[in-house]
C-alpha positions in Angstrom: 117.2 -106.3 13.6 115.1 -107.3 16.6 116.6 -110.2 18.4 114.4 -113.3 18.8 113.4 -114.2 22.4 115.6 -116.5 24.3 114.3 -119.8 25.4 112.2 -119.5 28.6 111.3 -122.0 31.3 107.8 -123.2 31.2 105.9 -125.6 33.4 107.6 -129.0 32.8 105.6 -131.9 31.5 105.6 -135.1 33.6 108.8 -136.9 33.0 108.8 -140.4 31.4 110.8 -143.3 32.8 111.2 -146.6 30.9 111.7 -149.5 33.3 113.2 -152.6 31.8 113.3 -156.0 33.6 112.6 -159.6 32.6 111.0 -160.3 36.0 107.4 -159.2 36.2 107.6 -158.8 40.0 110.5 -156.3 39.6 108.5 -154.4 37.0 105.5 -154.2 39.3 107.7 -152.9 42.1 109.3 -150.3 39.9 105.9 -149.2 38.6 104.6 -148.8 42.1 107.7 -146.9 43.3 108.1 -144.6 40.3 104.5 -144.2 39.2 103.6 -141.8 42.0 105.9 -139.1 40.6 106.6 -140.0 37.0 105.0 -141.5 33.9 106.3 -145.0 33.7 106.6 -147.4 30.7 107.4 -151.0 31.3 109.4 -153.3 29.0 109.9 -157.1 29.8 112.8 -157.5 27.4 115.7 -155.6 25.8 114.0 -155.8 22.3 110.8 -154.3 23.6 112.7 -151.6 25.4 114.5 -150.5 22.2 111.2 -150.5 20.3 109.5 -148.2 22.9 112.5 -145.9 23.3 112.9 -145.4 19.5 109.2 -144.7 19.1 109.1 -142.0 21.9 112.4 -141.4 23.7 111.9 -141.4 27.5 113.6 -139.0 29.9 115.4 -141.9 31.7 115.8 -145.7 31.3 116.0 -147.9 34.4 117.6 -151.0 33.1 118.2 -154.5 34.4 121.5 -156.1 33.4 120.9 -159.8 33.5 118.2 -160.5 30.9 117.9 -163.4 28.4 118.5 -162.9 24.7 119.8 -159.3 25.0 121.4 -158.2 28.3 121.3 -154.7 29.7 124.8 -153.9 28.5 123.8 -154.5 24.9 120.5 -152.6 25.3 122.5 -149.6 26.6 125.1 -149.9 23.8 122.3 -149.8 21.2 120.5 -146.9 22.8 123.7 -144.9 22.8 124.5 -145.8 19.2 121.1 -144.5 18.0 121.0 -140.7 17.5 117.3 -140.7 18.6 118.1 -142.2 22.0 121.7 -141.3 22.5 121.0 -138.5 25.0 118.7 -140.6 27.2 120.5 -141.4 30.5 120.6 -145.1 31.6 120.5 -146.1 35.2 121.5 -149.8 35.7 119.6 -151.7 38.3 121.4 -155.0 38.9 122.4 -157.7 41.4 125.9 -157.6 39.9 128.3 -156.0 42.3 131.8 -156.6 41.0 133.8 -153.5 40.1 134.4 -154.8 36.6 130.6 -155.1 36.1 130.2 -151.4 36.9 133.2 -150.6 34.7 131.6 -152.4 31.8 128.3 -150.5 32.3 130.0 -147.1 32.2 132.0 -148.2 29.1 128.8 -148.9 27.2 127.3 -145.5 28.2 125.5 -146.0 31.5 125.1 -143.0 33.8 124.7 -144.7 37.3 124.3 -148.0 39.1 121.9 -149.1 41.8 122.4 -152.6 43.3 119.7 -155.1 44.1 118.1 -155.5 46.5 117.6 -151.8 46.4 116.5 -149.2 48.8 113.4 -147.3 47.5 114.7 -143.9 48.7 118.0 -144.6 47.0 116.4 -145.4 43.7 114.2 -142.3 43.9 117.2 -140.1 44.7 119.3 -141.5 41.9 116.5 -141.2 39.4 115.9 -137.6 40.4 119.6 -136.8 40.1 119.7 -138.2 36.6 116.6 -136.5 35.5 117.8 -133.1 36.8 121.1 -133.6 35.0 119.3 -134.4 31.8 117.0 -131.4 32.2 120.1 -129.2 32.6 121.8 -130.7 29.6 118.7 -130.2 27.5 118.4 -126.6 28.6 122.1 -126.0 27.7 121.6 -127.6 24.3 118.5 -125.4 23.7 120.3 -122.3 24.8 123.3 -123.2 22.6 121.0 -123.7 19.6 119.3 -120.4 20.3 122.6 -118.6 20.6 123.8 -120.2 17.3 120.7 -119.0 15.6 121.2 -115.5 16.9 124.9 -115.6 15.8 123.9 -116.8 12.4 121.4 -114.0 12.1 123.9 -111.3 13.1 126.5 -112.7 10.7 124.0 -112.7 7.9 123.1 -109.1 8.7 126.8 -108.1 8.7 127.3 -109.9 5.4 124.3 -108.0 3.9 125.8 -104.7 5.1 129.2 -105.6 3.6 127.5 -106.5 0.3 125.6 -103.2 0.3 128.8 -101.3 0.9 130.6 -103.1 -1.9 127.6 -102.5 -4.2 127.5 -98.8 -3.4 131.2 -98.4 -4.2 130.9 -100.4 -7.4 127.9 -98.2 -8.4 130.0 -95.1 -8.1 132.5 -96.4 -10.7 129.7 -97.7 -13.0 127.9 -94.4 -12.8 130.8 -92.4 -14.2 132.5 -94.8 -16.6 130.6 -95.3 -19.8 132.8 -98.3 -20.7 131.8 -100.3 -17.6 128.3 -101.7 -18.4 128.4 -105.4 -17.4 132.2 -105.3 -17.4 132.5 -105.5 -13.6 130.1 -108.5 -13.5 131.9 -110.4 -16.2 135.4 -109.8 -14.8 134.2 -110.9 -11.3 133.1 -114.2 -12.8 136.2 -114.5 -14.9 138.4 -114.1 -11.8 136.3 -116.7 -9.9 136.6 -119.3 -12.7 140.4 -118.7 -13.1 141.0 -119.0 -9.4 138.9 -122.1 -9.1 140.8 -123.8 -11.9 144.1 -122.9 -10.4 143.0 -124.3 -7.0 142.7 -127.7 -8.6 145.3 -127.8 -11.3 148.1 -125.4 -10.4 151.4 -127.2 -9.7 152.6 -124.3 -7.4 150.8 -124.4 -4.1 150.9 -120.6 -4.0 148.2 -120.5 -6.7 145.9 -123.0 -4.9 143.6 -120.7 -2.9 140.9 -121.9 -0.4 137.3 -121.5 -1.5 136.6 -118.7 0.9 139.6 -116.6 -0.3 138.5 -117.2 -3.9 135.1 -115.8 -3.1 136.6 -112.8 -1.4 138.8 -112.1 -4.4 135.9 -112.5 -6.8 133.7 -110.1 -4.7 136.6 -107.6 -4.7 137.2 -107.7 -8.4 134.4 -105.2 -9.4 136.2 -102.5 -7.4 139.3 -102.7 -9.6 138.5 -99.4 -11.3 136.8 -97.6 -8.4 139.6 -94.9 -8.5 138.2 -93.7 -11.8 135.6 -91.7 -9.8 138.5 -89.3 -9.2 139.4 -88.9 -12.9 138.1 -85.7 -14.6 135.2 -86.2 -17.0 137.1 -84.7 -19.8 139.5 -87.6 -19.6 137.3 -90.4 -18.3 134.5 -89.8 -20.9 136.9 -89.0 -23.8 135.8 -91.1 -26.8 139.1 -91.4 -28.7 142.7 -92.4 -27.8 144.2 -90.4 -25.0 147.3 -88.3 -25.5 150.3 -88.9 -23.3 149.4 -86.2 -20.7 145.8 -87.4 -20.4 146.9 -91.0 -20.2 149.2 -90.2 -17.3 146.2 -88.7 -15.5 144.2 -91.8 -16.3 146.9 -94.0 -14.9 146.5 -92.4 -11.5 143.1 -94.2 -11.0 145.0 -97.2 -9.7 146.6 -95.4 -6.8 143.5 -93.2 -6.2 141.4 -96.4 -5.9 143.9 -97.9 -3.5 143.9 -94.7 -1.4 140.1 -94.4 -1.4 139.7 -98.0 -0.2 142.4 -97.5 2.3 140.4 -94.7 4.0 137.3 -96.9 4.1 139.4 -99.8 5.5 140.8 -97.6 8.3 137.3 -96.4 9.3 136.0 -100.0 9.4 138.9 -101.3 11.4 139.5 -105.1 11.4 136.3 -105.7 9.5 137.4 -103.3 6.8 140.7 -105.2 6.5 138.9 -108.5 5.9 136.5 -106.9 3.5 138.9 -104.7 1.5 142.4 -106.3 1.6 142.0 -108.0 -1.8 140.1 -105.0 -3.2 143.0 -102.6 -2.4 145.5 -105.0 -4.0 143.4 -105.3 -7.1 142.7 -101.6 -7.4 146.4 -100.6 -7.1 148.2 -103.4 -9.0 145.9 -104.7 -11.7 147.8 -102.7 -14.3 151.2 -104.1 -13.3 152.8 -106.4 -15.8 154.6 -109.7 -15.2 157.8 -108.3 -16.8 157.8 -105.2 -14.5 156.8 -102.6 -17.1 153.4 -101.9 -15.7 152.1 -99.2 -13.3 151.9 -97.6 -10.8 154.9 -99.3 -9.0 156.6 -101.4 -11.7 156.2 -104.6 -9.8 157.3 -107.8 -11.6 156.5 -111.5 -11.3 155.2 -112.9 -8.0 155.8 -109.5 -6.3 152.4 -108.6 -7.9 149.7 -110.0 -5.6 147.9 -113.0 -7.1 144.6 -111.3 -6.9 145.9 -108.4 -9.1 147.5 -110.9 -11.6 144.1 -112.6 -11.9 142.4 -109.3 -12.5 145.0 -108.2 -15.1 144.1 -111.2 -17.3 140.4 -111.0 -16.7 140.4 -107.2 -17.3 142.3 -107.3 -20.6 140.4 -110.3 -21.9 137.1 -108.5 -21.4 138.4 -105.3 -22.9 139.5 -107.2 -26.0 136.1 -108.8 -26.6 134.1 -105.7 -25.8 133.1 -102.8 -28.0 134.7 -99.5 -27.0 134.2 -96.0 -28.5 137.6 -96.4 -30.1 137.4 -100.1 -31.2 135.2 -102.9 -32.3 135.2 -106.1 -30.2 137.7 -108.8 -31.1 136.3 -112.4 -31.6 136.9 -114.7 -28.7 139.5 -116.7 -30.5 141.5 -113.6 -31.5 141.4 -112.4 -27.9 142.8 -115.7 -26.7 145.6 -115.4 -29.2 146.5 -111.9 -28.0 146.4 -113.0 -24.3 148.6 -116.0 -25.2 151.1 -113.7 -27.0 151.3 -111.6 -23.7 152.2 -114.6 -21.6 155.4 -114.0 -19.7 155.4 -110.4 -20.7 152.2 -108.7 -19.8 150.7 -111.7 -18.0 151.5 -114.4 -15.5 152.0 -117.5 -17.6 150.3 -119.7 -15.1 147.1 -117.6 -15.2 147.3 -117.5 -19.0 147.3 -121.3 -18.9 144.2 -121.2 -16.7 142.4 -118.9 -19.1 143.2 -121.1 -22.1 142.0 -124.1 -20.2 138.7 -122.4 -19.2 138.1 -120.3 -22.3 134.8 -121.9 -23.1 133.4 -121.0 -19.7 134.7 -117.4 -20.0 133.0 -117.2 -23.4 129.7 -118.4 -21.9 130.0 -115.7 -19.1 130.7 -113.0 -21.8 127.5 -114.0 -23.6 125.5 -114.2 -20.4 126.5 -110.7 -19.3 127.0 -109.0 -22.7 126.4 -105.3 -22.9 
């Protein structure tokens, strides 16, 4: 990806100063003093100043404090409260000289004070300082915005590469397994729906995953059977029930998938861990059973990672409602009964509860992605 050009400095436009004073003579004096170097707007009242500033924000406001109806403090407070003018610096020009007057000015957002009667060179120097500071802040803001856009573009590119890697690995398993079809897509959505339900309704905080982790688990779900690429065709493509020796070979797909993803994770480093942590757990342990009679490690209960427990329910539900060379699909209601019967034995009871609560959504997903 070719990076976009960074912001560059160009010839600056003439800066605009809004001078605000209720005394016409003072406005004329400021116009004569500042107009030689800057574009000057004049406002005889606080209300007029706010109107002009909101219409076209100036680069600096030079603001009298003691004005009728709306004093300079209130004008400054309103300027700072409005997102359109909040970044415009305000230089107070006032006859007030008590420390508490200056303190109040800074509290409402003023940037500097010049006392009347003022020295022309002092005003010009203070104005220039505030304009230079604003130009620096604007440049930093633009630079930050550019860097943020570049970072977002890089992250999007990394995400596309990650998605491509996952898609490639999923395609390997789909290519060889005639039973897959839309199975991986359906189970991905089942897992997402179940995890989202648990995040809201589960009494145990361990089941309440954050949205980002739910998405990572859902994206990892299609890799649950990636280890089948290492199973011989004579077993993988067998159309009838497998005998005990062949079934033992088939069971090795769980560990083989975990090992394959582990090699990829090692090659990718920290990025691989973030990408494949859930995928490895799912691949290895989605055939474990809540009662400890599953494979490959005989884990039981909460020792089985939550991602794998979610996958176990999603995988079996989909297998039950799908046509296989050795069976016809079970109706949705019959599949629910069979999952319910496995609660506490084959399946985590909390996840079974989630499936039963979300069964209509799962049925809709099955129809959307039917083979």
